[in-house]
C-alpha positions in Angstrom: -137.7 -9.3 4.0 -135.9 -8.5 0.9 -132.1 -9.3 1.6 -130.7 -9.3 -2.1 -129.0 -12.5 -2.0 -130.4 -13.9 -5.1 -132.1 -11.9 -8.0 -135.3 -12.1 -8.5 -135.3 -14.6 -10.6 -133.6 -17.1 -8.7 -136.3 -16.7 -5.9 -139.0 -17.5 -8.2 -137.0 -20.4 -9.0 -136.6 -21.6 -5.5 -140.6 -21.0 -4.5 -139.4 -18.3 -2.5 -141.6 -16.1 -4.3 -144.4 -16.5 -6.0 -147.4 -14.8 -7.6 -150.2 -16.5 -8.3 -152.1 -16.0 -11.6 -151.4 -15.1 -15.0 -147.4 -15.8 -16.5 -147.3 -12.8 -18.9 -148.4 -10.6 -15.6 -145.7 -12.5 -13.9 -143.1 -12.0 -16.0 -143.8 -8.4 -16.3 -143.9 -8.0 -12.3 -139.9 -9.7 -12.5 -139.1 -6.7 -14.8 -140.5 -3.9 -12.8 -138.8 -5.5 -9.1 -135.7 -5.6 -11.5 -135.8 -2.1 -12.4 -136.6 -1.2 -9.3 -134.1 -2.9 -7.5 -131.6 -1.4 -9.7 -133.0 2.2 -9.2 -132.6 1.9 -5.3 -129.9 -0.3 -5.1 -126.4 0.6 -5.3 -123.9 -1.0 -8.3 -122.6 -3.9 -5.6 -125.5 -4.8 -4.0 -127.6 -4.8 -7.4 -125.0 -6.7 -9.1 -126.5 -9.7 -6.3 -130.0 -8.9 -6.8 -130.5 -8.5 -10.6 -129.3 -10.7 -13.7 -128.3 -8.0 -15.9 -128.4 -4.2 -14.4 -129.5 -1.5 -16.9 -126.8 1.0 -17.4 -128.8 4.1 -15.5 -126.7 7.3 -15.4 -125.8 8.4 -11.7 -127.7 11.4 -11.5 -131.0 9.9 -13.5 -130.6 7.0 -10.9 -130.4 9.2 -7.6 -133.6 11.7 -8.9 -135.8 8.3 -9.2 -134.6 6.6 -6.4 -135.1 9.7 -4.6 -138.6 9.8 -5.8 -139.4 6.4 -4.8 -138.2 7.1 -1.3 -140.6 10.3 -1.2 -143.3 8.6 -2.5 -142.8 5.8 0.4 -142.3 8.5 2.8 -145.3 10.4 1.8 -147.7 7.0 2.1 -146.5 6.2 5.2 -146.9 9.5 6.5 -150.7 8.8 5.1 -151.3 5.8 6.5 -150.2 6.8 10.1 -152.3 10.3 9.9 -155.3 8.2 8.4 -155.0 5.2 9.7 
């Protein structure tokens, strides 16, 4: 469960999250997680979860977040129907 009490980087450092494999792929995964957390979380919560939050204009953030949640709902619906 993601409670966003600590940053992604801190969670990896404290062995709460781990990636088995190539270090460069792990770094990319952390960057992707940071970007996604910055997109879908409100700024106050993202400040706890992400060390440095990118400056994303609010309309772009809402559009991107809505797209992420729409894909999540679509995939969940497909899994329920086909599953």
